[in-house]
C-alpha positions in Angstrom: 27.9 -25.5 -4.4 29.1 -29.1 -5.9 28.5 -30.5 -9.7 26.0 -32.9 -9.0 23.8 -29.8 -7.2 24.2 -28.3 -10.4 23.2 -30.9 -12.2 20.0 -31.5 -10.2 19.2 -27.8 -10.6 19.7 -27.8 -14.4 17.1 -30.8 -14.9 14.4 -28.5 -12.9 14.7 -25.6 -15.9 10.9 -25.1 -17.1 11.7 -22.8 -20.0 13.2 -24.0 -23.0 16.8 -22.5 -23.8 17.3 -19.1 -25.3 13.7 -18.3 -24.3 15.6 -15.4 -22.1 16.9 -14.1 -25.7 13.5 -12.9 -26.4 11.8 -10.5 -23.7 8.5 -10.9 -24.8 8.1 -13.9 -24.4 9.5 -13.5 -20.8 6.7 -10.9 -20.1 4.1 -12.7 -21.4 5.0 -14.8 -18.3 4.0 -12.0 -16.0 0.9 -11.5 -15.0 -1.3 -8.5 -15.8 -1.6 -6.6 -12.4 0.5 -3.9 -11.9 1.8 -3.4 -8.6 0.6 -0.2 -7.3 3.3 1.5 -6.2 5.1 1.0 -9.5 6.3 3.3 -12.1 2.7 4.7 -13.9 2.5 4.4 -17.9 2.4 7.3 -20.0 0.2 6.9 -22.7 0.4 10.8 -24.0 4.5 10.5 -24.0 4.7 9.7 -27.9 2.2 12.4 -29.0 4.1 15.1 -26.5 6.9 13.7 -28.2 5.7 14.2 -31.6 4.8 17.5 -31.2 8.2 18.3 -29.7 9.9 17.2 -32.6 7.6 19.0 -35.3 8.1 22.1 -33.4 12.2 22.0 -33.5 11.6 21.0 -37.6 9.8 23.9 -38.2 12.0 26.1 -36.4 14.7 25.2 -38.1 13.3 25.0 -41.8 12.3 28.2 -41.4 14.2 31.0 -43.5 15.7 33.8 -42.1 14.2 36.5 -44.2 10.5 34.8 -43.1 9.4 36.3 -40.2 7.8 33.8 -37.4 4.0 33.0 -38.6 2.9 33.9 -34.9 4.6 37.2 -35.1 3.6 37.9 -38.4 -0.1 37.4 -37.2 0.6 39.5 -34.1 2.4 42.4 -36.6 -1.3 42.1 -38.4 -3.6 42.2 -35.5 -1.7 45.2 -33.5 -2.0 47.7 -36.8 -5.5 47.5 -36.4 -6.8 47.5 -32.9 -5.1 45.5 -30.4 -7.0 44.8 -26.6 -5.5 45.2 -23.7 -3.6 43.2 -22.2 -4.7 41.4 -19.2 -3.0 42.5 -16.1 -0.5 39.5 -14.2 -1.8 37.4 -16.9 1.5 35.2 -18.2 1.7 35.3 -22.0 1.7 31.8 -23.1 5.1 30.4 -24.6 4.6 29.2 -28.7 5.8 25.9 -27.5 3.3 25.1 -25.2 1.6 22.0 -26.0 -2.2 22.4 -26.5 -4.5 20.8 -23.6 -5.6 17.6 -23.6 -8.0 16.4 -26.0 -6.7 19.6 -28.4 -4.0 18.1 -29.3 -5.4 16.6 -32.6 -6.8 19.9 -33.8 -5.5 23.1 -35.4 -2.2 23.5 -34.9 -0.1 26.5 -33.9 1.8 28.3 -36.7 5.2 27.1 -35.3 4.7 23.4 -35.8 4.0 23.1 -39.4 5.3 26.1 -42.2 2.6 28.2 -43.3 1.6 27.0 -47.4 3.4 29.0 -49.8 6.1 30.5 -48.2 8.5 28.4 -50.5 6.4 29.9 -53.7 7.0 33.4 -52.6 10.4 33.1 -51.9 11.1 31.5 -55.5 9.5 34.1 -56.9 11.6 37.3 -55.5 14.5 35.3 -56.6 13.0 35.1 -60.1 12.1 38.6 -60.1 15.5 39.8 -59.4 14.4 41.3 -55.9 17.2 39.2 -54.2 20.5 40.1 -54.7 23.3 38.3 -55.0 24.8 38.9 -51.6 21.3 38.1 -50.0 21.0 35.2 -51.5 24.6 34.0 -50.0 23.3 35.3 -46.8 20.1 33.1 -47.0 22.1 30.0 -48.3 24.6 30.3 -45.3 21.6 30.7 -42.7 19.9 27.9 -44.4 23.1 25.7 -44.6 23.6 26.4 -40.6 19.6 25.2 -40.2 20.3 22.5 -42.3 23.6 21.1 -40.2 21.3 21.9 -36.8 18.6 19.8 -38.5 21.4 17.0 -39.2 22.5 17.3 -35.6 18.9 17.4 -34.1 17.7 14.0 -36.4 19.6 11.5 -33.9 18.4 13.6 -31.0 14.7 13.5 -31.8 15.1 10.0 -33.1 16.0 9.2 -29.7 13.4 11.1 -27.7 10.6 8.8 -30.1 12.6 5.2 -29.3 13.7 5.8 -26.1 10.7 4.2 -24.2 10.8 1.2 -26.5 14.1 0.9 -26.3 13.7 0.5 -22.3 11.4 -2.2 -22.7 13.8 -4.0 -24.8 16.3 -3.8 -22.1 14.3 -4.1 -19.0 11.6 -6.6 -17.5 9.6 -5.4 -15.0 8.2 -7.2 -12.1 5.2 -6.0 -11.6 3.6 -7.7 -8.3 6.6 -7.1 -5.4 5.8 -6.0 -2.1 8.9 -3.8 -0.6 10.1 -3.4 3.1 10.0 0.4 3.8 10.8 2.5 6.6 8.7 3.2 10.2 10.1 5.4 12.4 9.0 5.8 16.2 10.2 8.2 18.8 14.0 6.7 19.3 14.6 4.3 16.3 14.0 3.8 12.4 13.2 0.0 11.1 12.6 -1.4 8.0 15.0 -0.8 4.8 15.7 1.5 1.9 17.4 1.6 -1.3 20.2 4.3 -2.5 18.7 7.4 -4.4 19.4 5.3 -7.4 18.2 2.0 -6.7 20.7 -0.9 -6.0 21.8 -3.0 -8.8 23.5 -6.6 -8.6 24.1 -9.5 -10.2 21.9 -12.2 -9.3 22.7 -15.1 -7.2 20.0 -17.8 -6.2 20.2 -19.3 -2.7 18.6 -22.4 -2.3 20.5 -23.4 0.5 22.7 -21.9 3.3 25.6 -23.1 2.1 25.0 -21.2 -1.5 25.6 -17.7 0.6 29.7 -18.6 0.4 29.7 -17.7 -3.4 28.0 -14.5 -2.1 30.0 -13.6 0.5 33.5 -14.7 -0.1 33.7 -16.4 -3.3 32.3 -14.6 -6.1 33.7 -12.3 -8.3 31.3 -10.5 -9.5 30.3 -8.4 -6.1 27.6 -6.4 -5.3 25.0 -9.3 -5.4 21.3 -9.3 -5.6 20.3 -12.3 -3.5 17.4 -14.2 -4.7 16.7 -16.2 -1.3 14.1 -19.0 -0.6 11.7 -18.0 1.9 12.5 -20.7 4.5 15.8 -19.3 4.5 14.8 -15.8 5.5 15.2 -16.1 9.5 16.7 -13.8 11.7 20.5 -16.1 12.3 21.0 -15.6 8.0 19.9 -11.9 7.9 22.4 -11.1 10.4 24.9 -12.8 8.2 23.9 -10.5 5.4 23.4 -7.1 7.3 27.3 -6.1 7.7 28.8 -7.1 4.5 28.9 -4.8 1.3 28.8 -7.6 -1.2 24.9 -7.6 -0.8 23.2 -5.1 -2.7 19.5 -6.3 -2.0 17.5 -9.2 -1.4 14.4 -10.9 -3.1 12.7 -13.0 -1.0 10.1 -15.5 -2.4 6.8 -17.0 -0.5 7.3 -20.6 1.2 4.3 -23.0 0.3 3.5 -25.0 2.3 3.9 -22.2 5.3 7.0 -23.2 7.2 6.1 -26.1 9.8 8.3 -24.5 12.4 6.4 -21.4 12.3 7.7 -17.5 11.3 7.0 -14.7 13.3 9.0 -11.1 12.2 7.4 -9.6 15.1 8.7 -9.5 19.1 8.3 -12.1 21.8 6.4 -9.2 23.7 4.5 -7.2 21.6 3.6 -3.3 22.2 6.1 -3.5 24.9 6.1 -0.6 27.4 2.7 1.1 26.1 0.0 -1.3 28.1 -0.6 -0.9 31.5 2.2 -2.7 32.8 5.9 -0.7 33.4 8.7 -0.6 36.0 6.8 1.5 38.3 3.3 -0.3 38.0 3.1 -3.9 38.2 6.6 -4.6 37.5 6.6 -8.2 38.2 4.4 -8.3 34.6 6.5 -5.6 32.7 8.7 -6.3 29.6 6.7 -9.8 29.4 8.8 -11.3 32.6 6.5 -13.8 33.5 5.5 -15.1 30.3 6.4 -14.4 26.6 3.0 -14.1 24.4 5.2 -14.9 21.3 7.9 -16.9 21.8 8.4 -17.7 18.5 9.2 -13.6 17.6 12.2 -13.1 16.4 12.4 -9.2 15.8 13.2 -9.1 12.1 10.3 -6.4 11.6 11.5 -4.3 13.7 15.5 -4.3 12.6 16.9 -1.5 9.9 18.4 -2.9 7.0 20.7 -0.7 4.7 19.5 -2.5 1.3 16.2 -3.2 -0.5 14.3 -6.1 0.6 11.6 -7.4 -2.1 8.9 -10.2 -1.7 8.3 -11.8 -5.1 4.8 -12.4 -4.9 4.1 -13.9 -8.5 5.5 -17.8 -9.0 6.1 -16.9 -12.9 8.3 -13.6 -12.1 10.3 -15.6 -9.6 10.5 -18.3 -12.4 11.8 -15.9 -14.7 14.2 -14.5 -12.2 15.7 -18.0 -11.9 15.7 -18.8 -16.0 17.9 -15.5 -16.3 20.0 -16.7 -13.5 20.3 -20.5 -14.9 21.0 -19.3 -18.7 23.5 -16.5 -17.6 24.8 -16.7 -14.0 25.9 -20.2 -13.6 29.6 -21.2 -14.1 30.9 -24.5 -15.7 32.7 -26.7 -13.2 32.4 -24.1 -10.8 34.3 -21.2 -12.6 32.9 -18.1 -12.6 30.4 -17.1 -15.4 31.2 -15.3 -18.6 29.3 -11.9 -19.5 26.7 -10.7 -20.1 24.9 -11.4 -16.6 22.0 -11.3 -15.3 21.3 -8.4 -12.7 18.5 -6.9 -10.8 17.6 -3.3 -9.4 15.7 -2.4 -7.1 14.3 1.1 -6.0 13.1 1.7 -2.3 14.8 5.2 -1.4 13.2 6.5 1.7 13.0 10.1 2.6 12.7 10.2 6.0 15.8 9.2 9.1 16.6 8.3 12.3 13.7 9.0 14.1 10.1 10.5 14.1 11.7 13.1 16.0 14.0 14.1 13.4 11.4 13.6 10.4 8.3 15.2 11.5 10.8 18.4 12.8 12.2 18.5 9.1 8.4 18.4 7.5 7.3 21.1 10.4 10.2 23.2 9.1 9.4 22.9 5.4 5.8 23.6 6.1 6.7 26.7 7.5 8.9 28.2 5.6 8.8 27.1 2.3 6.3 27.3 -0.4 6.0 23.6 -1.6 6.7 21.7 1.5 8.4 18.9 1.4 6.7 16.3 3.8 9.2 13.2 4.9 7.1 11.2 6.7 3.6 10.4 7.8 1.8 9.5 11.2 0.5 6.0 11.0 -3.3 6.8 11.4 -6.7 5.3 10.1 -10.3 5.4 12.0 -11.9 3.4 14.8 -15.6 1.6 13.7 -17.9 1.8 16.4 -21.6 1.5 16.8 -24.0 1.0 20.1 -27.0 -1.3 20.0 -29.1 1.5 20.6 -28.7 4.9 19.3 -27.0 8.3 21.3 -26.5 11.2 20.4 -23.2 11.5 18.7 -22.9 15.3 19.1 -23.5 14.9 22.9 -22.7 13.3 26.0 -23.9 10.4 28.1 -25.1 11.3 31.6 -22.8 10.0 34.3 -25.7 7.4 35.5 -25.6 5.9 31.7 -24.0 2.6 31.7 -22.0 1.3 28.5 -20.7 -2.2 28.3 -17.8 -2.1 25.8 -16.9 -5.0 23.1 -13.8 -4.5 21.5 -11.6 -5.9 18.7 -8.4 -5.2 16.7 -8.9 -4.8 12.9 -5.1 -4.3 12.1 -2.2 -6.3 11.7 1.1 -6.2 9.4 4.3 -8.2 7.9 7.8 -7.4 7.5 6.6 -6.3 3.8 4.2 -3.0 3.2 0.8 -3.4 2.9 1.0 -7.4 3.1 -1.0 -8.3 6.1 -3.6 -11.2 5.9 -3.5 -11.3 9.5 -6.1 -14.2 9.6 -5.6 -15.4 13.3 -4.3 -12.2 14.2 -7.3 -10.0 13.3 -9.6 -11.4 10.9 -11.0 -14.1 12.9 -11.7 -11.6 16.2 -13.2 -9.2 14.3 -15.5 -11.4 11.8 -16.6 -12.8 15.5 -17.8 -9.5 16.8 -19.3 -8.6 13.4 -21.6 -11.8 13.9 -22.0 -10.7 17.5 -23.0 -7.5 16.8 -25.9 -9.1 14.0 -26.7 -11.8 16.8 -27.6 -8.9 19.2 -29.4 -6.7 17.0 -31.7 -9.8 16.0 -32.6 -10.1 19.6 -36.1 -9.2 21.4 -36.4 -6.3 23.5 -32.9 -4.8 22.7 -34.5 -1.5 22.8 -35.4 -2.0 26.8 -32.4 -3.0 27.7 -31.3 -0.9 30.8 -27.9 -0.5 29.4 -26.2 -0.2 26.1 -23.5 -2.1 24.5 -21.1 -0.3 22.0 -18.8 -2.4 19.8 -15.9 -0.9 18.7 -13.2 -2.0 15.9 -9.9 -0.2 16.9 -7.1 0.6 14.0 -3.1 0.4 14.9 -3.1 -1.6 17.9 -0.1 -3.5 16.5 1.9 -0.1 16.7 1.3 0.5 20.1 -2.2 0.8 20.4 -2.7 3.6 18.5 -6.8 3.3 18.0 -7.5 2.5 21.8 -5.3 4.9 23.1 -6.7 7.8 20.9 -10.0 6.9 22.1 -9.5 7.0 25.4 -8.0 10.3 25.3 -10.8 11.6 23.5 -13.1 9.9 26.2 -10.8 12.3 29.0 -11.5 15.3 27.2 -14.8 15.0 26.4 -14.6 14.6 22.7 -16.4 11.4 22.5 -20.2 11.0 23.7 -19.0 8.0 26.2 -17.2 9.3 29.2 -14.6 6.7 31.2 -16.9 6.7 34.2 -19.9 5.3 31.5 -18.1 1.9 31.1 -19.9 -0.9 33.1 -17.5 -3.4 31.7 -15.0 -4.4 29.0 -15.1 -7.5 27.0 -12.4 -7.8 24.4 -11.8 -10.6 21.4 -8.3 -11.7 20.9 -6.9 -14.4 19.1 -9.5 -16.8 18.5 -9.8 -18.9 15.2 -7.2 -21.7 16.6 -8.8 -23.5 19.7 -7.0 -26.6 19.6 -10.1 -28.1 21.5 -13.5 -26.6 23.0 -11.7 -24.3 25.6 -12.0 -20.6 25.5 -9.9 -18.9 27.9 -10.8 -16.1 29.7 -8.0 -13.5 30.7 -8.0 -10.7 33.4 -5.8 -8.2 35.2 -4.2 -9.2 38.4 -3.3 -5.5 39.3 -7.1 -3.7 39.1 -8.5 -6.6 41.0 -6.2 -5.7 44.0 -9.3 -3.2 44.4 -12.4 -5.2 46.2 -15.0 -3.7 44.1 -13.2 -4.7 40.9 -12.5 -8.4 42.1 -16.1 -8.7 42.6 -17.6 -7.1 39.4 -14.6 -9.0 37.3 -16.0 -12.3 39.2 -19.5 -11.9 37.9 -18.3 -11.5 34.7 -16.3 -14.6 34.4 -20.0 -16.3 35.5 -21.8 -14.6 33.5 -19.6 -16.0 30.4 -19.6 -19.3 31.4 -23.1 -19.6 32.3 -23.3 -18.5 28.3 -21.8 -21.3 27.3 -23.8 -23.6 28.5 -26.0 -25.2 25.7 -23.6 -24.0 22.8 -21.6 -26.8 21.3 -17.8 -27.2 21.2 -17.1 -24.0 23.5 -16.2 -24.8 27.6 -15.0 -21.1 29.0 -11.7 -21.5 31.3 -10.6 -19.1 33.4 -6.7 -18.3 32.8 -4.1 -18.7 35.6 -5.6 -15.5 37.2 -1.6 -14.5 38.2 -0.7 -14.2 34.9 -0.6 -10.6 32.9 -3.0 -9.4 30.3 -2.1 -10.8 26.6 -1.2 -7.5 24.4 -4.7 -6.2 24.5 -6.7 -3.1 23.9 -8.4 -2.9 27.1 -4.5 -2.4 28.5 -5.2 1.4 27.1 -8.1 1.9 29.0 -6.9 0.3 32.7 -4.0 2.6 32.5 -6.5 5.7 33.0 -9.0 4.3 35.0 -9.7 0.8 36.8 -12.5 -1.2 34.9 -14.0 -4.9 35.2 -12.9 -6.5 32.1 -12.0 -9.6 30.1 -10.1 -10.8 27.1 -11.6 -13.7 25.5 -8.7 -15.9 23.5 -8.0 -19.4 22.1 -4.6 -19.6 24.0 -4.2 -20.0 27.9 -0.7 -19.1 27.7 1.5 -18.2 24.9 -0.1 -18.1 21.4 -0.8 -20.6 19.5 -0.2 -18.7 16.2 3.0 -19.6 14.9 2.6 -17.1 11.9 1.8 -14.0 14.6 2.6 -10.7 12.1 3.2 -12.4 9.4 3.1 -12.9 5.5 2.0 -16.6 6.8 -1.0 -15.8 8.4 -3.1 -16.8 5.8 -6.5 -19.1 5.5 -4.6 -22.2 5.6 -3.2 -20.9 9.1 -7.0 -21.2 10.7 -8.1 -24.4 8.5 -10.4 -22.3 6.3 -10.7 -24.7 3.1 -13.1 -25.1 0.5 -14.1 -27.7 -2.4 -12.4 -27.0 -5.6 -15.7 -27.9 -7.5 -17.5 -24.7 -5.4 -18.5 -21.4 -7.4 -17.4 -18.3 -5.8 -21.4 -17.7 -4.6 -21.3 -21.2 -3.3 -18.0 -20.8 -1.5 -19.1 -17.7 -0.3 -22.4 -19.5 1.5 -20.0 -22.5 2.4 -20.0 -23.1 6.0 -16.4 -24.4 7.1 -15.7 -25.7 10.1 -13.9 -22.8 10.8 -17.0 -20.8 10.3 -18.9 -23.1 12.5 -16.2 -22.8 15.6 -16.3 -19.0 15.5 -20.2 -18.9 15.0 -20.1 -20.4 18.5 -17.9 -18.1 19.7 -20.0 -15.2 18.8 -23.2 -16.7 20.5 -21.5 -17.2 23.7 -20.2 -13.5 23.6 -23.6 -12.2 22.4 -25.4 -13.9 25.4 -22.7 -12.4 27.8 -23.3 -9.0 26.3 -27.3 -9.7 26.2 -27.0 -10.2 29.9 -24.8 -7.6 31.0 -26.9 -5.4 29.5 -29.9 -6.6 31.5 -31.4 -9.2 29.4 -32.7 -12.0 30.3 -33.8 -14.4 27.9 -29.9 -14.7 26.3 -30.9 -18.2 25.4 -32.5 -16.1 22.2 -29.3 -15.1 21.3 -27.8 -17.0 18.2 -25.2 -16.0 15.9 -25.4 -16.8 12.1 -22.8 -19.3 10.7 -23.9 -18.0 7.2 -23.0 -14.8 7.9 -19.6 -15.6 9.4 -18.9 -17.9 6.4 -19.6 -15.0 4.1 -17.2 -12.6 6.2 -14.5 -15.4 6.1 -14.8 -15.7 2.2 -14.7 -11.6 1.5 -12.1 -10.7 4.1 -9.6 -13.9 3.1 -10.9 -15.0 -0.3 -12.1 -12.6 -2.2 -13.4 -9.1 -1.7 -15.2 -8.8 -4.7 -18.2 -10.6 -3.9 -21.9 -10.3 -4.8 -22.5 -9.6 -0.6 -19.9 -7.2 -0.2 -20.8 -5.1 -3.4 -24.6 -5.1 -2.1 -23.6 -3.5 1.3 -21.4 -0.8 -0.1 -21.4 2.2 -1.6 -21.0 2.8 -5.2 -17.9 5.2 -5.4 -16.4 2.9 -2.9 -16.6 -0.7 -5.1 -12.9 0.0 -6.3 -11.7 -1.1 -2.6 -13.0 -4.5 -3.6 -10.2 -6.4 -5.0 -10.1 -9.8 -6.4 -8.1 -11.1 -3.8 -8.6 -10.9 0.1 -7.7 -7.6 1.7 -4.6 -6.4 3.3 -5.0 -5.1 7.1 -2.1 -2.4 7.1 -2.9 0.7 9.0 -0.8 3.1 6.4 -1.3 6.6 6.0 -4.0 6.7 3.7 -7.1 6.8 5.6 -9.8 5.7 6.1 -8.1 2.1 4.4 -10.0 -0.5 3.0 -11.0 -2.6 5.8 -12.0 -0.1 7.3 -14.5 1.2 4.9 -15.6 -2.2 4.6 -16.3 -2.9 7.9 -18.2 0.4 8.6 -20.7 -0.5 5.7 -20.8 -4.4 6.8 -21.4 -3.7 10.4 -24.2 -0.8 9.0 -26.0 -3.9 6.9 -25.9 -6.0 9.8 -27.0 -3.9 12.3 -28.9 -1.4 10.4 -32.3 -0.6 8.7 -33.3 0.3 5.3 -35.5 3.0 5.1 -37.4 5.0 2.3 -35.3 8.0 1.2 -34.5 8.6 -2.1 -30.4 9.2 -2.5 -30.6 12.9 -2.3 -32.3 12.5 1.2 -30.2 9.7 2.0 -26.8 11.8 1.0 -28.5 14.8 3.0 -30.5 13.7 5.9 -31.2 17.5 6.8 -33.7 17.4 3.4 -35.8 14.5 5.0 -38.1 15.2 7.6 -38.1 12.2 10.2 -34.0 12.1 9.6 -31.9 12.4 12.6 -28.6 12.6 11.7 -27.4 12.8 15.4 -28.2 9.4 16.2 -28.2 8.0 13.1 -25.6 7.5 10.1 -27.1 7.3 6.7 -25.3 5.4 3.4 -26.6 5.1 0.1 -25.4 1.6 -1.1 -25.7 -0.3 -4.2 -28.1 -3.0 -2.7 -28.8 -6.3 -4.2 -28.9 -7.6 -7.5 -32.0 -6.6 -9.6 -33.5 -10.1 -10.2 -34.2 -8.7 -14.0 -30.6 -8.6 -14.2 -31.0 -4.7 -15.0 -28.4 -3.3 -12.5 -28.5 -3.3 -8.2 -31.8 -2.0 -6.4 -29.5 0.7 -4.5 -30.8 1.5 -1.1 -30.5 3.9 2.0 -29.5 2.5 5.2 -29.6 4.0 8.8 -27.2 2.8 11.7 -25.4 3.6 14.3 -22.2 2.7 12.5 -19.8 5.9 12.6 -16.1 6.4 12.6 -13.8 7.8 14.6 -10.5 9.2 14.6 -7.4 6.7 15.1 -4.4 8.5 15.1 -2.0 9.0 18.0 -2.7 11.8 20.6 1.6 12.3 20.4 0.7 14.0 16.9 -2.2 16.0 18.1 -0.1 17.2 21.0 3.4 17.7 19.0 4.9 15.3 21.8 7.0 13.7 19.0 9.3 11.8 21.5 6.2 10.7 23.9 6.9 7.3 25.3 3.0 7.7 26.5 1.5 7.3 23.3 2.5 6.0 20.1 4.9 7.7 17.8 5.0 5.7 14.8 5.7 7.4 11.4 5.8 5.9 7.9 8.3 7.5 5.5 7.8 8.8 2.2 9.1 7.4 -1.1 9.2 8.8 -4.8 9.3 5.8 -6.5 9.0 1.6 -5.5 10.1 -1.0 -8.3 11.9 -3.8 -9.6 13.1 -4.9 -12.7 15.7 -7.2 -14.1 18.5 -6.8 -17.4 21.3 -8.0 -18.6 24.4 -6.2 -17.5 27.7 -6.3 -19.8 31.5 -6.2 -18.2 33.1 -3.3 -17.0 35.8 -3.7 -20.3 32.8 -3.6 -22.6 31.3 -0.8 -20.9 34.9 1.3 -21.3 35.0 0.4 -25.1 31.5 1.9 -25.4 32.1 4.9 -23.5 35.0 5.7 -25.4 33.5 5.1 -28.9 30.8 7.0 -28.1 33.1 9.9 -27.2 35.1 9.5 -30.2 31.9 9.5 -32.2 30.8 12.8 -30.8 33.9 14.6 -31.1 34.1 13.6 -34.5 30.8 15.0 -35.7 31.5 18.3 -33.7 34.7 18.7 -35.8 33.1 17.7 -38.7 29.8 20.3 -38.0 32.2 23.0 -37.5 33.9 22.9 -41.2 30.9 22.5 -42.6 29.4 24.8 -40.8 32.6 27.3 -41.9 32.0 26.6 -45.3 28.3 26.7 -45.5 28.3 29.7 -47.8 30.3 27.8 -50.5 28.4 23.9 -50.1 24.9 25.3 -49.8 25.1 28.3 -52.3 22.2 28.6 -55.0 22.9 28.8 -58.7 21.8 32.2 -59.8 18.9 31.9 -62.7 20.5 33.2 -66.2 17.6 35.9 -66.7 18.3 37.3 -63.3 21.3 38.6 -63.8 21.8 42.3 -64.4 24.8 44.1 -66.2 
């Protein structure tokens, strides 16, 4: 790095000199929003230490001749009538802390000496009952206790003040997102730290040339690299992957998003788990004809042996840079002097190698251990589904009953754990389908349609079609009300929020259309879709190249089991238009979602943006097509509401904690509505926030408010006219009371339900399956990040030697004091107590 560049960067410093030396002022820069995986605070810790100190001091001060107070009480109790002991009950330890809430109540005898014990000892000495030898023994014992007390005081003081000392040394980074380890049948991907965390001297890399210091020139390895987001590329990461001079990576967000695009996914998503393989449609397998995601660099599917964290807060990023500028920048190219600013990242993962290995270890633990330690969990959640007309969820449809399936996906991902905005890859499509469901429910004579319509929102499609493969499996095994033979046709919404023009593209499967009957059904489906777009502004249905394969879609899992006429609707005729597919930059800005700065939250929620108008038009076309496929004739009556689309866009992409989402969800679920957007990573805790919200929004848009009490709504068996097999009932918060006294809670009846989205591989215990998804997520103990100043090795060594010397001197002094305790601590006898 040249001298001119250093001077230019020094001018960028926004904090005054010396601010770093005051940790409190630096911590004030950090946002108060805590990262959910960071170390929890322990408000009861100081109280616990205080009680420990009290117990130890009372033991040390108690005279040898005086019995323990608890023992004296027990002796008095046993001299009268002792109650029989309870068999098998463990006697409580006198050192046990009282239950929470009783710690300020009466203390046990070990916590405080009983009043008057010093007076009784003095009275015995005055009356001559304490012999000279006995007095010497007591004095010796008291001296030993005094010595022990002197030894314990520093330890106890350290216990009480350790927490405050830690706060003075470390500055925690509360808004970070880690890269975690995922595993499938054959590989492990992701990142991890050592079990004690990775530590390194911070070096800011703003240009690729800055890496030379880290990789070759720097004298203080290993380094913790603070990397600008624009440099987070596969080419640069390959340079860092094989070196021991890197202990970890902290990546900043690039604003605005990289113009050239960024996708850590692969070029051929879900390759090998769709319909195309080397044995069926080999000419389409592995994206031979068309790379659907040409910008995919595959970073999210690589394995790194050091931790990588995303810094989500600009203030925290500035604190780290200020620390680097103050301590780690040398003068005129020389090495910086100690102390140096360092960072420590904790993200140790328990699972290794593959899903086969980690699931086997977990199974062995569960079989032979009382407290099994599970090392990984399957990626799992729930699909959300409902039907236009109710069907018996506990039964099965007759073979002659036909259902049209409208499907889309709910999940997305990025390189970092639980950072999955998915604006184009997922949110735009499932918002459109929610608007379609509402529009169809409001259409006339829907109850008289000869065919039913089922809306399905699949979870886990990013990871080799978890949700769709599970639904197909359940249909084949008779565990779902709808069977494969009941499916009339299949319409899926792919990425639809980035239409460069009015065109909406229809993709079909060339393999299934080799069957003549399927071919004619598909052509009829395309004709209905084209007719449905007539009269809808800014939507023109276009047929994609029929010789191309289907894009990555849930429909492929259904075709894998049975030939079905179907179509996938997207905004792209070939490769994805989405330059940020499955990345941290697939945000509202990616789909052109903008709001005037002067709007209040409620005004912004109802503001109809251009994106909302575009998606509402797509929803209208799809709604009319589904209506005709179900046998309806008056399809022009189906119209999607742009206000609904606007509310959905605002809630899922801008602020989930809004007045509309609050009104449609249960009271106990409102904690899932944060002040920011929802994230759409499937994870292992189910249902996730997105699943809950979609279920209740779907129930609100398609359901009916019924006159049931809260007790009846939560237990429909107590209501005479309730039918649990046909409907789901939910007691939601409802709209705000006009009088301002709260919300008007109500019972909503709908057909919105949940179905398992767990790969069949885990039900079959085929952890090495090549047919079903086998993705698991490793467990971890602690994920956190912090920065601090580190001293030189020489100073650390000197400190260690001085500390050990003080320890040895203290032990020697204590030994001699204890040996001469009978002389040093002898109590002089009173003249009146001497006998001749």
